[in-house]
TORVOMI-812217 format. One record per residue (C-alpha): x, y, z; chain. Coordinates in steps of 0.1 Angstrom, whole numbers, plus 5000, padded with zeros to 4 digits. Example, Ala and Ser with C-alpha at 12.3 -4.5 7.8 and 13.67 -1.06 7.14 Angstrom:
residues 2
c1	c2	c3	chain
5123	4955	5078	A;
5137	4989	5071	A;
end
This chain:
residues 317
c1	c2	c3	chain
9285	8539	1528	A;
9299	8518	1556	A;
9267	8521	1576	A;
9247	8511	1546	A;
9268	8480	1539	A;
9265	8469	1576	A;
9228	8474	1576	A;
9224	8454	1545	A;
9247	8426	1559	A;
9225	8424	1590	A;
9194	8421	1568	A;
9211	8395	1547	A;
9219	8374	1578	A;
9185	8378	1593	A;
9169	8368	1559	A;
9190	8337	1558	A;
9181	8328	1594	A;
9143	8333	1588	A;
9146	8314	1555	A;
9163	8284	1572	A;
9136	8282	1598	A;
9108	8284	1572	A;
9124	8258	1550	A;
9131	8234	1578	A;
9097	8234	1595	A;
9077	8236	1563	A;
9094	8206	1548	A;
9083	8186	1579	A;
9047	8191	1568	A;
9053	8169	1538	A;
9037	8134	1539	A;
9059	8104	1537	A;
9088	8089	1558	A;
9123	8087	1545	A;
9130	8059	1570	A;
9102	8038	1553	A;
9117	8046	1519	A;
9151	8034	1530	A;
9136	8002	1547	A;
9116	7994	1516	A;
9082	7979	1512	A;
9093	7948	1531	A;
9107	7967	1561	A;
9092	7960	1595	A;
9081	7986	1620	A;
9111	7978	1642	A;
9135	7983	1612	A;
9118	8016	1603	A;
9121	8028	1639	A;
9158	8018	1640	A;
9165	8037	1609	A;
9147	8068	1622	A;
9168	8066	1654	A;
9201	8062	1635	A;
9192	8092	1614	A;
9182	8113	1644	A;
9146	8117	1630	A;
9132	8106	1664	A;
9144	8137	1681	A;
9122	8168	1686	A;
9120	8191	1656	A;
9136	8221	1675	A;
9166	8199	1684	A;
9169	8187	1648	A;
9168	8223	1636	A;
9194	8235	1661	A;
9217	8207	1650	A;
9213	8216	1614	A;
9217	8253	1621	A;
9249	8245	1640	A;
9263	8227	1610	A;
9253	8257	1587	A;
9274	8280	1609	A;
9304	8258	1600	A;
9296	8256	1563	A;
9281	8221	1566	A;
9247	8215	1550	A;
9246	8180	1564	A;
9245	8146	1547	A;
9219	8129	1525	A;
9195	8108	1545	A;
9193	8083	1517	A;
9229	8080	1504	A;
9249	8095	1533	A;
9269	8117	1509	A;
9278	8153	1516	A;
9251	8178	1506	A;
9276	8205	1501	A;
9298	8186	1477	A;
9268	8176	1455	A;
9255	8212	1455	A;
9289	8225	1443	A;
9288	8199	1414	A;
9252	8207	1404	A;
9258	8245	1407	A;
9285	8242	1380	A;
9255	8236	1357	A;
9228	8259	1372	A;
9250	8290	1377	A;
9264	8291	1341	A;
9228	8285	1328	A;
9215	8314	1349	A;
9245	8336	1339	A;
9241	8329	1302	A;
9204	8335	1304	A;
9210	8369	1321	A;
9234	8379	1293	A;
9209	8370	1266	A;
9182	8389	1285	A;
9203	8420	1288	A;
9216	8419	1252	A;
9180	8416	1239	A;
9162	8438	1264	A;
9182	8470	1268	A;
9188	8479	1231	A;
9153	8468	1220	A;
9138	8487	1249	A;
9156	8519	1239	A;
9146	8514	1202	A;
9110	8507	1212	A;
9108	8540	1232	A;
9125	8561	1205	A;
9101	8547	1178	A;
9070	8545	1199	A;
9049	8564	1173	A;
9061	8541	1145	A;
9051	8507	1134	A;
9085	8492	1144	A;
9082	8505	1179	A;
9047	8492	1183	A;
9057	8457	1170	A;
9087	8455	1193	A;
9065	8464	1223	A;
9038	8440	1213	A;
9061	8411	1208	A;
9077	8418	1242	A;
9043	8417	1259	A;
9036	8384	1243	A;
9070	8368	1252	A;
9068	8381	1288	A;
9036	8361	1292	A;
9050	8328	1277	A;
9056	8300	1303	A;
9092	8289	1303	A;
9083	8252	1297	A;
9061	8261	1267	A;
9088	8283	1252	A;
9114	8256	1257	A;
9092	8231	1239	A;
9090	8254	1209	A;
9128	8259	1208	A;
9133	8221	1210	A;
9109	8216	1181	A;
9125	8242	1159	A;
9162	8241	1167	A;
9165	8206	1180	A;
9141	8185	1159	A;
9135	8205	1127	A;
9169	8221	1122	A;
9190	8198	1145	A;
9213	8227	1153	A;
9216	8222	1191	A;
9213	8192	1215	A;
9180	8192	1233	A;
9186	8168	1261	A;
9215	8160	1285	A;
9249	8175	1294	A;
9285	8163	1288	A;
9295	8137	1313	A;
9329	8154	1318	A;
9312	8188	1323	A;
9333	8218	1315	A;
9363	8197	1304	A;
9348	8203	1270	A;
9335	8239	1272	A;
9322	8241	1236	A;
9300	8211	1241	A;
9289	8223	1275	A;
9279	8257	1261	A;
9260	8240	1232	A;
9241	8220	1257	A;
9232	8251	1277	A;
9223	8274	1248	A;
9187	8263	1241	A;
9178	8263	1279	A;
9195	8297	1282	A;
9175	8310	1252	A;
9143	8297	1268	A;
9149	8317	1300	A;
9168	8346	1284	A;
9142	8355	1258	A;
9115	8357	1285	A;
9137	8377	1308	A;
9147	8399	1279	A;
9111	8407	1272	A;
9106	8418	1309	A;
9138	8439	1308	A;
9127	8454	1275	A;
9095	8467	1291	A;
9114	8482	1321	A;
9139	8498	1297	A;
9112	8512	1275	A;
9095	8528	1304	A;
9127	8543	1318	A;
9137	8556	1283	A;
9103	8573	1279	A;
9108	8589	1313	A;
9143	8601	1304	A;
9131	8616	1271	A;
9108	8639	1291	A;
9136	8652	1313	A;
9149	8687	1309	A;
9185	8677	1303	A;
9175	8656	1272	A;
9153	8684	1258	A;
9181	8709	1264	A;
9206	8687	1246	A;
9182	8684	1217	A;
9177	8721	1216	A;
9214	8726	1213	A;
9215	8707	1181	A;
9217	8670	1191	A;
9194	8646	1174	A;
9168	8631	1198	A;
9184	8596	1195	A;
9219	8610	1203	A;
9205	8631	1232	A;
9188	8601	1247	A;
9218	8578	1243	A;
9244	8603	1255	A;
9225	8619	1284	A;
9195	8596	1292	A;
9210	8561	1288	A;
9230	8563	1321	A;
9198	8569	1340	A;
9180	8542	1321	A;
9207	8517	1330	A;
9203	8527	1367	A;
9166	8519	1365	A;
9175	8485	1349	A;
9199	8477	1377	A;
9173	8485	1403	A;
9150	8458	1390	A;
9177	8432	1384	A;
9175	8420	1420	A;
9139	8409	1415	A;
9146	8395	1380	A;
9176	8375	1392	A;
9153	8356	1416	A;
9128	8349	1388	A;
9158	8338	1366	A;
9170	8312	1391	A;
9135	8298	1395	A;
9132	8296	1357	A;
9166	8278	1356	A;
9153	8252	1381	A;
9122	8245	1359	A;
9140	8244	1326	A;
9166	8219	1338	A;
9138	8193	1341	A;
9127	8200	1305	A;
9162	8197	1290	A;
9174	8169	1314	A;
9203	8190	1327	A;
9220	8177	1359	A;
9216	8209	1378	A;
9202	8219	1412	A;
9166	8219	1399	A;
9166	8184	1387	A;
9183	8171	1418	A;
9158	8190	1439	A;
9128	8173	1422	A;
9144	8139	1426	A;
9152	8144	1463	A;
9116	8156	1471	A;
9104	8124	1455	A;
9123	8102	1480	A;
9118	8126	1509	A;
9155	8132	1514	A;
9147	8162	1536	A;
9183	8171	1545	A;
9193	8175	1509	A;
9161	8193	1500	A;
9165	8218	1528	A;
9201	8224	1518	A;
9193	8229	1482	A;
9164	8253	1490	A;
9186	8273	1514	A;
9214	8275	1488	A;
9190	8288	1462	A;
9175	8313	1487	A;
9210	8324	1498	A;
9220	8330	1462	A;
9189	8352	1456	A;
9196	8372	1488	A;
9233	8376	1480	A;
9226	8387	1445	A;
9201	8412	1458	A;
9227	8425	1483	A;
9252	8429	1455	A;
9226	8447	1433	A;
9219	8471	1462	A;
9255	8479	1466	A;
9261	8485	1429	A;
9230	8507	1427	A;
9241	8527	1457	A;
9276	8531	1443	A;
9267	8542	1408	A;
9236	8564	1416	A;
9247	8596	1433	A;
9210	8604	1443	A;
9211	8575	1468	A;
9243	8586	1486	A;
9242	8604	1519	A;
9260	8637	1523	A;
9297	8632	1528	A;
9299	8598	1510	A;
end
């Protein structure tokens, strides 16, 4: 197990290093000049050149990347080129919205996807199972923005049950209001993710139903449902865990998109605004933070899967 953890840690560090280089140099292909943005439309060429020099933008790109990478090694994502504020401190503030949104969406997806996936497999030859599977196929294909607009129209405009825009100015000081603000965005992502998880769960349950240990349990007097839940469900959950790494990445991307629709002050909304003003230091810090979160979550999922699935362990572990 120690060798496995070390190998995954090495891959995690290499992944972050490659991601940092790709993000840094790809962003430099964007058109526009942040120095010109700061100088304004009335700025002269000398003023723009002076701003570029003061920000270090006149240095060769490899030198700029090395300086940024050196700061990363000390936990410093740099400072905004436009405001001069710390990127790290702003990220922490925005993640207090994005991470709860992603976490709540994941809970909704799991609560919907796993039970309905098992029911859909157990009733695959009945109308109810066919309906559940068909609805899941439809929801999995729904774009998050379109689904969010439907929820806004129903629960925000027609019923007026939940707020559809904004977030409490004092954040989690009022947890009830904060949760109410996140519920519709979380439902937007969670229902779509739940449909995807449902499909994986259904496939894993159907595979478990064909295994000898489930058939043997049924032959000894158990009902098919009890045999699947008692003996097959653990293996089904292992299959779900194995795909969570990929789905967590999709979930974070969904959170970034949905924040714009619901006007949530999270990382996604900040990212869009910073791209607009070419604040490259903030943009590259935000993208690296999101990439790091995906890689770290994938690392944790790998460890959990290895720990709970005895088939993946090496002899002597």
